[in-house]
HTML snippet that shows the backbone in 3Dmol.js (N, CA, C, O; Angstrom):
<script src="https://3Dmol.org/build/3Dmol-min.js"></script>
<div id="view" style="width:600px;height:400px;position:relative"></div>
<script>
const pdb = `
ATOM      1  N   MET A   1      -0.680  18.166 -24.018  1.00  0.00           N
ATOM      2  CA  MET A   1      -0.672  19.447 -24.412  1.00  0.00           C
ATOM      3  C   MET A   1      -0.098  20.048 -25.267  1.00  0.00           C
ATOM      4  O   MET A   1       1.130  20.110 -25.212  1.00  0.00           O
ATOM      5  N   THR A   2      -0.867  20.728 -26.406  1.00  0.00           N
ATOM      6  CA  THR A   2       0.083  21.176 -27.918  1.00  0.00           C
ATOM      7  C   THR A   2       0.520  22.985 -27.312  1.00  0.00           C
ATOM      8  O   THR A   2       0.138  23.346 -26.199  1.00  0.00           O
ATOM      9  N   SER A   3       1.059  23.611 -27.919  1.00  0.00           N
ATOM     10  CA  SER A   3       1.191  24.836 -27.724  1.00  0.00           C
ATOM     11  C   SER A   3       0.384  25.878 -27.673  1.00  0.00           C
ATOM     12  O   SER A   3       0.427  26.936 -27.043  1.00  0.00           O
ATOM     13  N   GLU A   4      -0.904  25.091 -28.981  1.00  0.00           N
ATOM     14  CA  GLU A   4      -1.682  26.099 -28.854  1.00  0.00           C
ATOM     15  C   GLU A   4      -2.615  26.069 -27.402  1.00  0.00           C
ATOM     16  O   GLU A   4      -3.220  27.025 -26.916  1.00  0.00           O
ATOM     17  N   GLN A   5      -2.538  24.688 -26.879  1.00  0.00           N
ATOM     18  CA  GLN A   5      -3.838  24.551 -25.910  1.00  0.00           C
ATOM     19  C   GLN A   5      -2.706  25.375 -24.645  1.00  0.00           C
ATOM     20  O   GLN A   5      -3.232  25.649 -23.566  1.00  0.00           O
ATOM     21  N   ALA A   6      -1.814  25.585 -24.762  1.00  0.00           N
ATOM     22  CA  ALA A   6      -0.764  25.805 -23.363  1.00  0.00           C
ATOM     23  C   ALA A   6      -1.148  27.140 -23.472  1.00  0.00           C
ATOM     24  O   ALA A   6      -1.780  27.628 -22.535  1.00  0.00           O
ATOM     25  N   THR A   7      -0.850  27.897 -24.559  1.00  0.00           N
ATOM     26  CA  THR A   7      -1.455  29.210 -24.784  1.00  0.00           C
ATOM     27  C   THR A   7      -2.374  29.867 -24.551  1.00  0.00           C
ATOM     28  O   THR A   7      -2.369  30.941 -23.950  1.00  0.00           O
ATOM     29  N   ALA A   8      -3.494  29.166 -25.106  1.00  0.00           N
ATOM     30  CA  ALA A   8      -4.995  29.271 -24.504  1.00  0.00           C
ATOM     31  C   ALA A   8      -5.413  29.118 -23.275  1.00  0.00           C
ATOM     32  O   ALA A   8      -6.541  29.562 -23.062  1.00  0.00           O
ATOM     33  N   SER A   9      -4.892  28.654 -22.441  1.00  0.00           N
ATOM     34  CA  SER A   9      -5.172  27.835 -21.137  1.00  0.00           C
ATOM     35  C   SER A   9      -3.986  29.048 -19.863  1.00  0.00           C
ATOM     36  O   SER A   9      -4.362  29.528 -18.794  1.00  0.00           O
ATOM     37  N   GLY A  10      -2.829  29.183 -20.408  1.00  0.00           N
ATOM     38  CA  GLY A  10      -1.947  30.831 -19.483  1.00  0.00           C
ATOM     39  C   GLY A  10      -1.199  29.574 -19.040  1.00  0.00           C
ATOM     40  O   GLY A  10      -0.473  30.060 -18.173  1.00  0.00           O
ATOM     41  N   LEU A  11      -0.906  28.260 -19.076  1.00  0.00           N
ATOM     42  CA  LEU A  11      -0.337  27.304 -18.430  1.00  0.00           C
ATOM     43  C   LEU A  11       1.506  27.456 -19.698  1.00  0.00           C
ATOM     44  O   LEU A  11       1.678  27.972 -20.803  1.00  0.00           O
ATOM     45  N   SER A  12       2.187  26.926 -19.014  1.00  0.00           N
ATOM     46  CA  SER A  12       3.172  26.049 -19.495  1.00  0.00           C
ATOM     47  C   SER A  12       3.396  24.921 -20.280  1.00  0.00           C
ATOM     48  O   SER A  12       3.237  23.834 -19.724  1.00  0.00           O
ATOM     49  N   GLN A  13       3.774  24.940 -21.604  1.00  0.00           N
ATOM     50  CA  GLN A  13       3.518  23.153 -22.391  1.00  0.00           C
ATOM     51  C   GLN A  13       3.972  22.245 -20.985  1.00  0.00           C
ATOM     52  O   GLN A  13       4.467  22.762 -19.983  1.00  0.00           O
ATOM     53  N   TYR A  14       3.769  21.199 -21.104  1.00  0.00           N
ATOM     54  CA  TYR A  14       4.428  19.904 -20.310  1.00  0.00           C
ATOM     55  C   TYR A  14       4.200  18.589 -20.827  1.00  0.00           C
ATOM     56  O   TYR A  14       3.072  18.103 -20.752  1.00  0.00           O
ATOM     57  N   ARG A  15       4.961  18.087 -21.240  1.00  0.00           N
ATOM     58  CA  ARG A  15       5.226  16.329 -21.370  1.00  0.00           C
ATOM     59  C   ARG A  15       5.754  15.985 -20.397  1.00  0.00           C
ATOM     60  O   ARG A  15       6.848  16.455 -20.084  1.00  0.00           O
ATOM     61  N   PRO A  16       4.988  14.882 -19.497  1.00  0.00           N
ATOM     62  CA  PRO A  16       5.159  14.348 -18.420  1.00  0.00           C
ATOM     63  C   PRO A  16       5.841  12.911 -19.393  1.00  0.00           C
ATOM     64  O   PRO A  16       5.758  12.855 -20.620  1.00  0.00           O
ATOM     65  N   GLY A  17       6.618  11.644 -18.367  1.00  0.00           N
ATOM     66  CA  GLY A  17       7.064  10.628 -18.855  1.00  0.00           C
ATOM     67  C   GLY A  17       6.211   9.660 -18.752  1.00  0.00           C
ATOM     68  O   GLY A  17       5.091  10.167 -18.825  1.00  0.00           O
ATOM     69  N   SER A  18       6.155   8.791 -18.652  1.00  0.00           N
ATOM     70  CA  SER A  18       5.125   7.244 -18.466  1.00  0.00           C
ATOM     71  C   SER A  18       5.680   6.729 -17.277  1.00  0.00           C
ATOM     72  O   SER A  18       6.768   7.149 -16.884  1.00  0.00           O
ATOM     73  N   GLY A  19       4.929   5.694 -16.539  1.00  0.00           N
ATOM     74  CA  GLY A  19       5.097   5.530 -15.169  1.00  0.00           C
ATOM     75  C   GLY A  19       3.995   5.477 -14.229  1.00  0.00           C
ATOM     76  O   GLY A  19       2.824   5.334 -14.578  1.00  0.00           O
ATOM     77  N   ILE A  20       4.489   5.623 -12.730  1.00  0.00           N
ATOM     78  CA  ILE A  20       3.288   5.695 -11.871  1.00  0.00           C
ATOM     79  C   ILE A  20       2.925   6.945 -11.736  1.00  0.00           C
ATOM     80  O   ILE A  20       3.753   7.828 -11.511  1.00  0.00           O
ATOM     81  N   VAL A  21       1.193   7.253 -11.898  1.00  0.00           N
ATOM     82  CA  VAL A  21       0.764   8.108 -11.648  1.00  0.00           C
ATOM     83  C   VAL A  21       0.828   8.950 -10.305  1.00  0.00           C
ATOM     84  O   VAL A  21       1.219  10.112 -10.192  1.00  0.00           O
ATOM     85  N   SER A  22       0.362   8.112  -9.322  1.00  0.00           N
ATOM     86  CA  SER A  22       0.245   8.211  -8.223  1.00  0.00           C
ATOM     87  C   SER A  22       0.353   7.130  -6.977  1.00  0.00           C
ATOM     88  O   SER A  22       0.190   5.972  -7.360  1.00  0.00           O
ATOM     89  N   TYR A  23       0.526   7.236  -5.970  1.00  0.00           N
ATOM     90  CA  TYR A  23       0.466   6.453  -5.001  1.00  0.00           C
ATOM     91  C   TYR A  23      -0.428   6.881  -3.368  1.00  0.00           C
ATOM     92  O   TYR A  23      -0.295   8.002  -2.878  1.00  0.00           O
ATOM     93  N   GLY A  24      -1.215   5.903  -2.770  1.00  0.00           N
ATOM     94  CA  GLY A  24      -1.585   6.264  -1.581  1.00  0.00           C
ATOM     95  C   GLY A  24      -2.443   5.154  -1.000  1.00  0.00           C
ATOM     96  O   GLY A  24      -2.220   3.945  -0.956  1.00  0.00           O
ATOM     97  N   LEU A  25      -3.762   6.055  -0.447  1.00  0.00           N
ATOM     98  CA  LEU A  25      -3.524   4.799   1.262  1.00  0.00           C
ATOM     99  C   LEU A  25      -5.480   5.428   0.669  1.00  0.00           C
ATOM    100  O   LEU A  25      -5.864   6.499   0.201  1.00  0.00           O
ATOM    101  N   SER A  26      -6.311   3.985   1.052  1.00  0.00           N
ATOM    102  CA  SER A  26      -7.576   4.377   1.200  1.00  0.00           C
ATOM    103  C   SER A  26      -8.609   3.619   2.173  1.00  0.00           C
ATOM    104  O   SER A  26      -8.852   2.426   1.986  1.00  0.00           O
ATOM    105  N   VAL A  27      -9.149   4.271   3.112  1.00  0.00           N
ATOM    106  CA  VAL A  27     -10.037   3.539   4.037  1.00  0.00           C
ATOM    107  C   VAL A  27     -11.618   3.840   3.977  1.00  0.00           C
ATOM    108  O   VAL A  27     -12.237   4.863   3.684  1.00  0.00           O
ATOM    109  N   PHE A  28     -12.197   2.035   4.525  1.00  0.00           N
ATOM    110  CA  PHE A  28     -13.519   2.224   3.890  1.00  0.00           C
ATOM    111  C   PHE A  28     -13.889   1.512   5.260  1.00  0.00           C
ATOM    112  O   PHE A  28     -13.208   0.591   5.710  1.00  0.00           O
ATOM    113  N   ALA A  29     -15.270   2.121   6.026  1.00  0.00           N
ATOM    114  CA  ALA A  29     -15.924   1.514   6.716  1.00  0.00           C
ATOM    115  C   ALA A  29     -17.532   1.377   6.697  1.00  0.00           C
ATOM    116  O   ALA A  29     -18.012   2.136   5.855  1.00  0.00           O
ATOM    117  N   LEU A  30     -18.181   0.865   7.166  1.00  0.00           N
ATOM    118  CA  LEU A  30     -19.488  -0.089   6.640  1.00  0.00           C
ATOM    119  C   LEU A  30     -19.781  -0.132   8.539  1.00  0.00           C
ATOM    120  O   LEU A  30     -19.030  -0.443   9.462  1.00  0.00           O
ATOM    121  N   MET A  31     -21.144   0.313   8.507  1.00  0.00           N
ATOM    122  CA  MET A  31     -21.668  -0.012  10.155  1.00  0.00           C
ATOM    123  C   MET A  31     -23.128  -0.075   9.685  1.00  0.00           C
ATOM    124  O   MET A  31     -23.792   0.805   9.135  1.00  0.00           O
ATOM    125  N   PRO A  32     -23.475  -1.347  10.039  1.00  0.00           N
ATOM    126  CA  PRO A  32     -24.868  -1.876   9.679  1.00  0.00           C
ATOM    127  C   PRO A  32     -25.719  -0.831  10.842  1.00  0.00           C
ATOM    128  O   PRO A  32     -25.447  -0.487  11.993  1.00  0.00           O
ATOM    129  N   LEU A  33     -26.982  -0.501   9.822  1.00  0.00           N
ATOM    130  CA  LEU A  33     -27.584   0.180  11.364  1.00  0.00           C
ATOM    131  C   LEU A  33     -29.269  -0.477  11.638  1.00  0.00           C
ATOM    132  O   LEU A  33     -29.963  -0.408  12.652  1.00  0.00           O
ATOM    133  N   VAL A  34     -29.606  -1.217  10.077  1.00  0.00           N
ATOM    134  CA  VAL A  34     -30.700  -1.976  10.988  1.00  0.00           C
ATOM    135  C   VAL A  34     -30.785  -3.320   9.839  1.00  0.00           C
ATOM    136  O   VAL A  34     -29.888  -3.374   8.997  1.00  0.00           O
ATOM    137  N   LEU A  35     -31.728  -4.247   9.831  1.00  0.00           N
ATOM    138  CA  LEU A  35     -31.438  -5.391   8.779  1.00  0.00           C
ATOM    139  C   LEU A  35     -30.847  -5.456   7.285  1.00  0.00           C
ATOM    140  O   LEU A  35     -30.199  -6.370   6.775  1.00  0.00           O
ATOM    141  N   ASP A  36     -31.251  -4.229   6.724  1.00  0.00           N
ATOM    142  CA  ASP A  36     -31.021  -4.236   5.183  1.00  0.00           C
ATOM    143  C   ASP A  36     -30.186  -2.604   5.260  1.00  0.00           C
ATOM    144  O   ASP A  36     -29.786  -2.135   4.195  1.00  0.00           O
ATOM    145  N   LEU A  37     -30.002  -1.931   6.373  1.00  0.00           N
ATOM    146  CA  LEU A  37     -29.655  -0.475   5.717  1.00  0.00           C
ATOM    147  C   LEU A  37     -28.274  -0.426   6.500  1.00  0.00           C
ATOM    148  O   LEU A  37     -28.180  -0.730   7.689  1.00  0.00           O
ATOM    149  N   ALA A  38     -27.202  -0.008   5.699  1.00  0.00           N
ATOM    150  CA  ALA A  38     -25.895   0.170   6.611  1.00  0.00           C
ATOM    151  C   ALA A  38     -25.337   1.564   6.198  1.00  0.00           C
ATOM    152  O   ALA A  38     -25.814   1.980   5.142  1.00  0.00           O
ATOM    153  N   ALA A  39     -24.505   2.304   6.752  1.00  0.00           N
ATOM    154  CA  ALA A  39     -24.171   3.343   6.167  1.00  0.00           C
ATOM    155  C   ALA A  39     -22.351   3.025   6.056  1.00  0.00           C
ATOM    156  O   ALA A  39     -21.740   2.079   6.554  1.00  0.00           O
ATOM    157  N   THR A  40     -21.832   4.108   5.273  1.00  0.00           N
ATOM    158  CA  THR A  40     -20.343   3.798   4.528  1.00  0.00           C
ATOM    159  C   THR A  40     -19.820   5.331   4.611  1.00  0.00           C
ATOM    160  O   THR A  40     -20.431   6.396   4.524  1.00  0.00           O
ATOM    161  N   LEU A  41     -18.440   5.023   4.816  1.00  0.00           N
ATOM    162  CA  LEU A  41     -17.998   6.218   5.207  1.00  0.00           C
ATOM    163  C   LEU A  41     -16.361   5.932   4.237  1.00  0.00           C
ATOM    164  O   LEU A  41     -15.813   4.846   4.426  1.00  0.00           O
ATOM    165  N   PHE A  42     -15.924   6.591   3.597  1.00  0.00           N
ATOM    166  CA  PHE A  42     -14.531   6.069   3.289  1.00  0.00           C
ATOM    167  C   PHE A  42     -14.140   7.742   2.664  1.00  0.00           C
ATOM    168  O   PHE A  42     -14.778   8.649   2.131  1.00  0.00           O
ATOM    169  N   PHE A  43     -12.399   7.454   3.184  1.00  0.00           N
ATOM    170  CA  PHE A  43     -11.572   8.303   2.725  1.00  0.00           C
ATOM    171  C   PHE A  43     -10.255   7.952   2.157  1.00  0.00           C
ATOM    172  O   PHE A  43      -9.615   6.974   2.543  1.00  0.00           O
ATOM    173  N   SER A  44      -9.917   8.646   1.368  1.00  0.00           N
ATOM    174  CA  SER A  44      -8.685   8.487   0.432  1.00  0.00           C
ATOM    175  C   SER A  44      -7.521   9.478   0.541  1.00  0.00           C
ATOM    176  O   SER A  44      -7.743  10.677   0.710  1.00  0.00           O
ATOM    177  N   TYR A  45      -6.201   8.948   0.440  1.00  0.00           N
ATOM    178  CA  TYR A  45      -5.245   9.888   0.037  1.00  0.00           C
ATOM    179  C   TYR A  45      -4.676   9.571  -0.612  1.00  0.00           C
ATOM    180  O   TYR A  45      -4.553   8.347  -0.637  1.00  0.00           O
ATOM    181  N   ASP A  46      -3.575  10.711  -2.045  1.00  0.00           N
ATOM    182  CA  ASP A  46      -2.813   9.964  -2.785  1.00  0.00           C
ATOM    183  C   ASP A  46      -1.785  11.168  -3.244  1.00  0.00           C
ATOM    184  O   ASP A  46      -2.102  12.294  -3.627  1.00  0.00           O
ATOM    185  N   ARG A  47      -0.845  10.772  -3.138  1.00  0.00           N
ATOM    186  CA  ARG A  47      -0.038  11.869  -3.891  1.00  0.00           C
ATOM    187  C   ARG A  47       0.406  11.508  -5.049  1.00  0.00           C
ATOM    188  O   ARG A  47       0.677  10.370  -5.431  1.00  0.00           O
ATOM    189  N   LEU A  48       0.493  12.700  -5.722  1.00  0.00           N
ATOM    190  CA  LEU A  48       1.137  12.525  -7.217  1.00  0.00           C
ATOM    191  C   LEU A  48       2.776  12.442  -7.401  1.00  0.00           C
ATOM    192  O   LEU A  48       3.774  13.105  -7.119  1.00  0.00           O
ATOM    193  N   ALA A  49       2.480  11.424  -7.940  1.00  0.00           N
ATOM    194  CA  ALA A  49       4.038  11.485  -8.343  1.00  0.00           C
ATOM    195  C   ALA A  49       4.905  12.284  -8.883  1.00  0.00           C
ATOM    196  O   ALA A  49       4.429  12.989  -9.774  1.00  0.00           O
ATOM    197  N   PRO A  50       6.311  12.466  -8.602  1.00  0.00           N
ATOM    198  CA  PRO A  50       7.087  13.950  -8.872  1.00  0.00           C
ATOM    199  C   PRO A  50       7.084  14.355 -10.214  1.00  0.00           C
ATOM    200  O   PRO A  50       7.007  15.526 -10.587  1.00  0.00           O
ATOM    201  N   ASP A  51       7.223  12.720 -11.406  1.00  0.00           N
ATOM    202  CA  ASP A  51       7.289  13.287 -12.566  1.00  0.00           C
ATOM    203  C   ASP A  51       6.274  14.736 -12.692  1.00  0.00           C
ATOM    204  O   ASP A  51       6.543  15.927 -12.848  1.00  0.00           O
ATOM    205  N   LEU A  52       4.587  13.725 -12.492  1.00  0.00           N
ATOM    206  CA  LEU A  52       3.466  14.512 -12.888  1.00  0.00           C
ATOM    207  C   LEU A  52       3.080  15.535 -12.032  1.00  0.00           C
ATOM    208  O   LEU A  52       2.134  16.294 -12.241  1.00  0.00           O
ATOM    209  N   ALA A  53       4.183  15.565 -10.589  1.00  0.00           N
ATOM    210  CA  ALA A  53       3.466  16.650  -9.548  1.00  0.00           C
ATOM    211  C   ALA A  53       4.116  18.045 -10.592  1.00  0.00           C
ATOM    212  O   ALA A  53       3.450  19.055 -10.821  1.00  0.00           O
ATOM    213  N   LYS A  54       5.548  17.806 -11.128  1.00  0.00           N
ATOM    214  CA  LYS A  54       6.136  19.304 -11.882  1.00  0.00           C
ATOM    215  C   LYS A  54       5.066  19.793 -12.785  1.00  0.00           C
ATOM    216  O   LYS A  54       5.273  20.992 -12.969  1.00  0.00           O
ATOM    217  N   SER A  55       3.962  19.378 -13.459  1.00  0.00           N
ATOM    218  CA  SER A  55       3.628  20.189 -14.311  1.00  0.00           C
ATOM    219  C   SER A  55       3.142  21.689 -14.002  1.00  0.00           C
ATOM    220  O   SER A  55       3.182  22.015 -12.815  1.00  0.00           O
ATOM    221  N   SER A  56       2.792  22.422 -14.718  1.00  0.00           N
ATOM    222  CA  SER A  56       2.487  23.150 -14.865  1.00  0.00           C
ATOM    223  C   SER A  56       0.955  23.468 -14.150  1.00  0.00           C
ATOM    224  O   SER A  56       0.706  24.636 -13.853  1.00  0.00           O
ATOM    225  N   LEU A  57       0.173  22.645 -13.945  1.00  0.00           N
ATOM    226  CA  LEU A  57      -1.222  22.659 -14.105  1.00  0.00           C
ATOM    227  C   LEU A  57      -0.986  22.447 -12.521  1.00  0.00           C
ATOM    228  O   LEU A  57      -1.699  23.172 -11.827  1.00  0.00           O
ATOM    229  N   ILE A  58      -0.066  21.537 -11.791  1.00  0.00           N
ATOM    230  CA  ILE A  58      -0.523  21.026 -10.782  1.00  0.00           C
ATOM    231  C   ILE A  58       0.716  22.297  -9.924  1.00  0.00           C
ATOM    232  O   ILE A  58       0.466  22.467  -8.731  1.00  0.00           O
ATOM    233  N   LYS A  59       1.331  22.706 -10.209  1.00  0.00           N
ATOM    234  CA  LYS A  59       2.341  23.653  -9.803  1.00  0.00           C
ATOM    235  C   LYS A  59       1.414  25.149  -9.582  1.00  0.00           C
ATOM    236  O   LYS A  59       1.363  25.814  -8.547  1.00  0.00           O
ATOM    237  N   GLN A  60       0.958  25.334 -10.438  1.00  0.00           N
ATOM    238  CA  GLN A  60      -0.017  26.612 -10.513  1.00  0.00           C
ATOM    239  C   GLN A  60      -1.431  26.845  -9.731  1.00  0.00           C
ATOM    240  O   GLN A  60      -1.968  27.745  -9.086  1.00  0.00           O
ATOM    241  N   LYS A  61      -1.716  25.541 -10.150  1.00  0.00           N
ATOM    242  CA  LYS A  61      -3.495  25.724  -9.791  1.00  0.00           C
ATOM    243  C   LYS A  61      -3.736  24.442  -9.226  1.00  0.00           C
ATOM    244  O   LYS A  61      -4.927  24.137  -9.299  1.00  0.00           O
ATOM    245  N   GLY A  62      -3.006  23.581  -8.683  1.00  0.00           N
ATOM    246  CA  GLY A  62      -3.406  22.169  -7.569  1.00  0.00           C
ATOM    247  C   GLY A  62      -2.435  22.063  -6.680  1.00  0.00           C
ATOM    248  O   GLY A  62      -1.903  23.040  -6.152  1.00  0.00           O
ATOM    249  N   SER A  63      -2.085  20.675  -6.414  1.00  0.00           N
ATOM    250  CA  SER A  63      -1.344  20.256  -5.051  1.00  0.00           C
ATOM    251  C   SER A  63      -1.220  18.507  -5.731  1.00  0.00           C
ATOM    252  O   SER A  63      -2.034  17.648  -6.071  1.00  0.00           O
ATOM    253  N   ALA A  64       0.218  18.617  -5.679  1.00  0.00           N
ATOM    254  CA  ALA A  64       0.551  17.028  -5.465  1.00  0.00           C
ATOM    255  C   ALA A  64      -0.331  16.202  -4.466  1.00  0.00           C
ATOM    256  O   ALA A  64      -0.594  15.034  -4.753  1.00  0.00           O
ATOM    257  N   ASN A  65      -0.728  16.676  -3.479  1.00  0.00           N
ATOM    258  CA  ASN A  65      -1.753  15.827  -2.249  1.00  0.00           C
ATOM    259  C   ASN A  65      -3.279  16.103  -2.741  1.00  0.00           C
ATOM    260  O   ASN A  65      -3.922  17.127  -2.972  1.00  0.00           O
ATOM    261  N   GLN A  66      -3.539  14.795  -2.789  1.00  0.00           N
ATOM    262  CA  GLN A  66      -4.898  14.942  -3.231  1.00  0.00           C
ATOM    263  C   GLN A  66      -5.792  13.886  -2.163  1.00  0.00           C
ATOM    264  O   GLN A  66      -5.337  12.756  -1.989  1.00  0.00           O
ATOM    265  N   TYR A  67      -6.440  14.092  -1.807  1.00  0.00           N
ATOM    266  CA  TYR A  67      -7.583  13.808  -0.811  1.00  0.00           C
ATOM    267  C   TYR A  67      -9.081  13.704  -1.450  1.00  0.00           C
ATOM    268  O   TYR A  67      -9.420  14.431  -2.384  1.00  0.00           O
ATOM    269  N   GLY A  68      -9.745  12.958  -1.000  1.00  0.00           N
ATOM    270  CA  GLY A  68     -10.979  12.263  -1.084  1.00  0.00           C
ATOM    271  C   GLY A  68     -12.030  11.679  -0.168  1.00  0.00           C
ATOM    272  O   GLY A  68     -11.507  10.907   0.637  1.00  0.00           O
ATOM    273  N   GLY A  69     -13.315  11.787  -0.024  1.00  0.00           N
ATOM    274  CA  GLY A  69     -14.071  11.431   0.676  1.00  0.00           C
ATOM    275  C   GLY A  69     -15.155  11.308   0.384  1.00  0.00           C
ATOM    276  O   GLY A  69     -15.662  11.994  -0.503  1.00  0.00           O
ATOM    277  N   GLY A  70     -15.981  10.150   1.237  1.00  0.00           N
ATOM    278  CA  GLY A  70     -17.581  10.841   1.010  1.00  0.00           C
ATOM    279  C   GLY A  70     -18.565   9.813   2.367  1.00  0.00           C
ATOM    280  O   GLY A  70     -18.003   9.112   3.208  1.00  0.00           O
ATOM    281  N   ILE A  71     -19.442   9.916   2.297  1.00  0.00           N
ATOM    282  CA  ILE A  71     -20.659   9.114   2.776  1.00  0.00           C
ATOM    283  C   ILE A  71     -21.695   8.452   2.096  1.00  0.00           C
ATOM    284  O   ILE A  71     -22.039   9.088   1.099  1.00  0.00           O
ATOM    285  N   GLY A  72     -22.251   7.521   2.249  1.00  0.00           N
ATOM    286  CA  GLY A  72     -23.429   6.796   2.001  1.00  0.00           C
ATOM    287  C   GLY A  72     -24.365   5.873   2.855  1.00  0.00           C
ATOM    288  O   GLY A  72     -24.351   5.549   4.042  1.00  0.00           O
ATOM    289  N   LEU A  73     -24.948   5.660   2.100  1.00  0.00           N
ATOM    290  CA  LEU A  73     -26.430   4.929   3.061  1.00  0.00           C
ATOM    291  C   LEU A  73     -26.326   3.835   2.092  1.00  0.00           C
ATOM    292  O   LEU A  73     -26.402   4.275   0.944  1.00  0.00           O
ATOM    293  N   ASN A  74     -26.171   2.489   2.153  1.00  0.00           N
ATOM    294  CA  ASN A  74     -26.542   1.699   1.487  1.00  0.00           C
ATOM    295  C   ASN A  74     -27.865   0.653   1.613  1.00  0.00           C
ATOM    296  O   ASN A  74     -28.024   0.312   2.785  1.00  0.00           O
ATOM    297  N   TYR A  75     -28.798   0.094   0.735  1.00  0.00           N
ATOM    298  CA  TYR A  75     -30.226  -0.712   1.030  1.00  0.00           C
ATOM    299  C   TYR A  75     -29.673  -1.951  -0.168  1.00  0.00           C
ATOM    300  O   TYR A  75     -29.201  -1.800  -1.295  1.00  0.00           O
ATOM    301  N   THR A  76     -30.009  -3.370   0.746  1.00  0.00           N
ATOM    302  CA  THR A  76     -29.148  -4.478   0.478  1.00  0.00           C
ATOM    303  C   THR A  76     -30.872  -5.052   0.181  1.00  0.00           C
ATOM    304  O   THR A  76     -31.707  -5.074   1.084  1.00  0.00           O
ATOM    305  N   PHE A  77     -31.177  -5.510  -1.330  1.00  0.00           N
ATOM    306  CA  PHE A  77     -32.398  -6.222  -1.100  1.00  0.00           C
ATOM    307  C   PHE A  77     -32.284  -7.597  -2.354  1.00  0.00           C
ATOM    308  O   PHE A  77     -31.479  -7.674  -3.283  1.00  0.00           O
ATOM    309  N   ILE A  78     -33.056  -8.285  -2.090  1.00  0.00           N
ATOM    310  CA  ILE A  78     -32.930  -9.830  -2.701  1.00  0.00           C
ATOM    311  C   ILE A  78     -34.144  -9.765  -4.060  1.00  0.00           C
ATOM    312  O   ILE A  78     -35.306  -9.358  -4.042  1.00  0.00           O
ATOM    313  N   LEU A  79     -33.260 -10.387  -5.269  1.00  0.00           N
ATOM    314  CA  LEU A  79     -34.900 -10.369  -5.953  1.00  0.00           C
ATOM    315  C   LEU A  79     -35.009 -11.732  -6.349  1.00  0.00           C
ATOM    316  O   LEU A  79     -34.155 -12.561  -6.662  1.00  0.00           O
ATOM    317  N   ILE A  80     -36.423 -11.786  -6.256  1.00  0.00           N
ATOM    318  CA  ILE A  80     -36.804 -13.410  -6.114  1.00  0.00           C
ATOM    319  C   ILE A  80     -37.219 -13.604  -7.406  1.00  0.00           C
ATOM    320  O   ILE A  80     -37.728 -12.642  -7.981  1.00  0.00           O
ATOM    321  N   ASN A  81     -37.091 -14.808  -8.070  1.00  0.00           N
ATOM    322  CA  ASN A  81     -37.422 -15.250  -9.251  1.00  0.00           C
ATOM    323  C   ASN A  81     -38.669 -15.872  -8.988  1.00  0.00           C
ATOM    324  O   ASN A  81     -39.293 -16.414  -9.901  1.00  0.00           O
TER     325      ASN A  81
END
`;
const viewer = $3Dmol.createViewer("view");
viewer.addModel(pdb, "pdb");
viewer.setStyle({}, {cartoon: {color: "spectrum"}});
viewer.zoomTo();
viewer.render();
</script>
């Protein structure tokens, strides 16, 4: 981010190095309901790498711990030529 962008955002300027961004774990489950229909569930947890977690954006407005999750409904169909 440039100094102008940092000033406009209200955050201090930060230039991270290169390397790993985050590390974590994801879990996915699929439960068949009927013949072609299934329910899905997923959850993920990521921890931002120390270099990235030191940024002003994360310190002031975020968290080094990142969570995600969702549910879905899957329908399987076969195209016949």
